[in-house]
C-alpha positions, 0 to 999 in steps of 0.5 A: 098502306099505313103510311100515308100518313106521311106521305099526305105532309108532303103535298096534297095526295091525290089517288092511292092504289091499295093493290098496286101499292102506290100513292099520286100526289102533287108537290110546288115545281120550286118545293120537288127537289128538296120534297123528294129528297125527302121521300125517297129517305123512307124505307116504304118508298122506293121511287120517284118518277115525276111529271114532265106535263108543264114543260110538254108543249101543247100547242099543235100546229096543222092540226086539221079537225075530221071533216064528219065530226066538224057536222057531227057537232052541228046536229044539235043546234 
């Protein structure tokens, strides 16, 4: 965990788990290839996982709202 200073240089450090020994950083999509190679060169980095959130479709079709919840939202109005 003393190597977090090195990891901070590559992106925005969001979360560090001391117990499970991992860190979450955000990096620009354009720079991810080079930064991933640089991170893996460090001896204290064992694995780099990418987020596929930009590539996941979030617009859903035929999603029907629950009838019971529809009336609960109008309760206080």
